[in-house]
C-alpha positions as CSV (number, residue, x, y, z in Angstrom):
1,M,66.8,-12.7,92.7
2,T,70.2,-11.1,92.8
3,L,71.8,-9.0,90.4
4,T,74.7,-7.9,89.6
5,A,76.6,-4.7,89.8
6,E,77.2,-4.5,86.1
7,L,73.6,-4.7,85.3
8,A,72.3,-3.4,88.9
9,E,73.6,-0.1,87.7
10,P,72.4,0.6,84.7
11,L,68.3,-0.3,86.1
12,E,69.2,2.5,88.6
13,A,69.9,5.2,86.5
14,Y,67.1,3.5,84.0
15,Y,64.5,4.1,87.0
16,R,66.1,7.3,88.5
17,L,65.7,9.0,85.0
18,L,61.9,7.9,84.6
19,A,61.0,9.0,87.6
20,A,62.2,12.7,87.5
21,W,61.1,12.8,83.8
22,N,57.2,11.0,85.3
23,T,57.3,14.3,87.1
24,K,56.8,16.7,84.0
25,I,54.7,14.1,81.6
26,N,53.3,10.4,82.4
27,L,54.9,7.7,81.6
28,T,54.0,5.4,84.5
29,G,50.7,5.6,86.4
30,L,53.0,4.1,89.3
31,R,54.0,6.4,92.0
32,L,58.0,7.1,91.4
33,S,58.4,9.5,93.9
34,E,59.5,7.0,96.7
35,I,61.0,3.9,95.8
36,S,58.3,1.3,96.3
37,P,59.0,-2.5,95.8
38,D,55.8,-2.8,93.4
39,A,57.2,-0.1,91.3
40,I,60.6,-1.4,91.3
41,D,59.0,-5.6,90.7
42,R,56.8,-4.2,87.8
43,L,59.3,-1.8,85.9
44,L,62.5,-3.6,86.4
45,I,62.0,-7.0,88.0
46,E,59.0,-8.5,85.5
47,P,61.3,-7.6,82.2
48,I,64.5,-9.4,84.2
49,V,62.7,-12.7,84.9
50,A,61.6,-12.3,81.0
51,A,65.4,-12.2,79.7
52,K,66.0,-15.9,80.7
53,Y,63.3,-16.7,78.2
54,V,65.0,-14.6,74.8
55,P,66.6,-17.1,73.2
56,A,70.0,-17.5,72.7
57,R,70.1,-16.2,68.8
58,A,68.1,-13.0,69.5
59,S,69.8,-10.2,67.6
60,R,67.0,-7.6,66.6
61,M,63.6,-7.5,69.4
62,L,61.4,-4.7,68.6
63,D,59.0,-3.1,71.3
64,V,55.8,-2.1,70.7
65,G,53.7,0.9,72.9
66,S,57.2,1.3,74.7
67,G,55.8,4.4,76.9
68,G,58.0,4.9,79.9
69,G,60.6,2.4,78.4
70,S,59.6,-1.0,80.2
71,P,60.2,-3.8,79.4
72,A,62.2,-2.6,76.5
73,I,64.9,-1.1,78.1
74,P,65.7,-3.8,81.1
75,L,65.2,-6.2,78.3
76,A,68.1,-4.6,76.3
77,L,70.5,-3.6,79.1
78,A,69.9,-7.9,79.8
79,V,70.5,-8.9,76.8
80,P,72.9,-6.3,75.3
81,T,73.9,-8.5,72.1
82,A,70.4,-7.9,70.7
83,R,69.6,-4.9,68.8
84,L,66.3,-3.0,70.2
85,L,63.7,-0.9,67.9
86,M,61.1,0.9,70.3
87,V,58.1,2.0,68.7
88,E,55.9,4.7,70.3
89,S,53.3,6.9,68.9
90,K,53.5,9.9,71.2
91,T,56.0,12.4,70.6
92,R,56.8,13.6,74.3
93,K,57.5,9.7,75.4
94,S,59.8,9.4,72.2
95,V,61.6,11.8,73.5
96,F,62.2,10.8,77.3
97,L,63.0,6.9,75.0
98,R,65.7,8.6,73.2
99,E,67.3,9.9,76.2
100,A,67.2,7.1,78.2
101,V,69.4,5.7,75.3
102,R,71.9,8.7,75.2
103,T,72.1,8.1,79.0
104,L,71.7,4.6,79.3
105,G,74.8,4.2,76.2
106,L,72.6,1.6,74.6
107,K,74.0,1.8,71.2
108,D,72.3,-1.2,69.9
109,A,68.7,0.8,70.2
110,D,66.6,3.0,68.4
111,V,63.2,4.4,68.5
112,V,60.5,5.6,65.9
113,T,58.0,7.8,66.7
114,A,54.8,6.3,65.0
115,R,51.5,3.4,65.2
116,F,52.6,0.2,64.8
117,E,50.2,-0.2,62.1
118,E,51.9,2.3,60.1
119,L,55.4,0.1,60.1
120,L,54.1,-2.5,57.9
121,A,54.7,0.1,54.9
122,R,58.6,-0.7,56.1
123,P,60.1,-3.8,54.1
124,D,63.2,-3.6,56.1
125,L,60.5,-4.9,59.4
126,H,58.9,-7.1,57.7
127,E,59.4,-10.7,58.9
128,A,62.7,-9.1,60.8
129,H,63.0,-9.7,64.5
130,D,63.5,-12.7,66.4
131,L,61.5,-11.1,69.2
132,V,58.7,-8.7,69.4
133,T,57.6,-7.3,72.7
134,I,53.6,-5.8,74.3
135,R,52.9,-4.9,77.7
136,A,49.0,-3.3,77.4
137,V,45.9,-3.7,78.9
138,R,44.1,-5.4,75.4
139,V,45.7,-7.7,73.5
140,E,42.9,-8.2,70.5
141,A,43.1,-10.6,67.6
142,R,43.5,-7.8,65.5
143,V,46.5,-6.7,67.3
144,L,48.6,-9.8,67.1
145,G,47.7,-10.4,63.5
146,T,49.7,-7.1,62.9
147,L,52.8,-7.7,65.6
148,Q,53.4,-11.0,63.4
149,A,54.1,-9.2,60.4
150,F,57.7,-8.0,62.4
151,A,58.2,-11.5,63.9
152,K,60.5,-13.7,61.6
153,P,59.2,-17.2,61.2
154,G,60.0,-18.9,64.4
155,G,60.7,-15.8,66.1
156,L,58.8,-14.9,69.4
157,V,56.2,-12.6,70.6
158,F,56.3,-11.8,74.5
159,L,53.1,-10.9,75.9
160,F,53.9,-8.8,79.4
161,R,50.2,-9.7,81.7
162,G,49.1,-8.6,84.6
163,S,46.6,-10.4,87.3
164,G,43.4,-8.6,85.5
165,H,44.5,-9.0,82.2
166,S,43.0,-11.7,79.9
167,D,45.2,-14.8,78.4
168,P,45.2,-14.6,75.0
169,S,46.5,-18.3,74.2
170,E,43.6,-19.8,73.8
171,S,42.4,-17.5,71.0
172,V,45.3,-17.0,68.8
173,T,45.3,-17.6,65.3
174,P,48.1,-19.0,62.5
175,P,50.6,-17.9,61.9
176,L,51.3,-17.6,66.1
177,A,50.7,-20.6,68.2
178,W,51.1,-20.2,72.4
179,K,54.3,-21.8,73.0
180,A,54.4,-21.4,77.0
181,T,52.9,-19.3,80.0
182,Y,55.6,-18.6,82.9
183,P,55.1,-16.5,85.8
184,L,57.1,-13.2,86.8
185,I,56.8,-11.9,90.1
186,E,54.5,-13.5,92.3
187,S,53.2,-11.0,94.6
188,L,51.4,-9.0,91.7
189,R,50.3,-12.7,89.7
190,S,52.3,-11.4,86.8
191,R,52.6,-13.5,83.9
192,L,55.0,-13.8,80.3
193,V,52.5,-15.6,77.7
194,V,55.0,-16.5,74.9
195,L,53.4,-17.2,71.3
196,E,55.5,-18.2,68.5
197,K,55.4,-17.6,64.7
198,R,55.2,-21.1,62.9
199,A,56.9,-20.8,59.4
200,V,53.9,-21.0,56.3
201,A,53.7,-23.7,54.1
202,G,55.7,-22.0,51.3
203,N,57.6,-19.4,53.1
204,V,61.8,-20.2,53.3
205,P,62.8,-18.5,56.6
206,R,65.2,-16.0,55.7
207,G,69.0,-16.9,56.0
208,T,68.1,-20.8,55.0
209,P,70.9,-22.0,52.3
210,R,69.6,-22.9,49.3
211,S,70.8,-26.0,49.4
212,A,67.9,-27.0,52.4
213,Q,65.3,-25.2,50.3
214,A,65.5,-27.9,47.6
């Protein structure tokens, strides 16, 4: 795929920053000392490909377990109109994420150091996001049940899956429902599983005019 210079430059800056910090703290298991196609594909290209499936209306994104910043930061660069909140439980990784936000000039991005379960106590984050993203080896039903609490009715959950990772599309439970599965990088056999949060009967999505609620 072809990247514009406007997008390629900050992506390169992010990759170089990640590579430098990765020599001090373990941000990713990928080898970054030499620029490799696999690292570029996994860290940069996958999120950029996934960005085309982000709804145009999306204004708030939440990334869980942000670690070294992928897919969250490349997504934020590709969808600059959306506000991003990255959630990372480890302090040193959060320090890196804040440095990346500062270096790249991501004005509408923030970082919170906490386990995502702890954020359930924050009413301002409940059903507040158009998109929730996660890249994890295992995504259990319990995890999905927690993540959906942060998505608006009608919002999406993006699961970044590798070739050896299971596809939870057949085991999701309401209010989540499988929407689609898209291939990302052919050589990595990676894919994007998209779940949608369906509105529960009796619950009116925020922003619905009163006239439409009657």
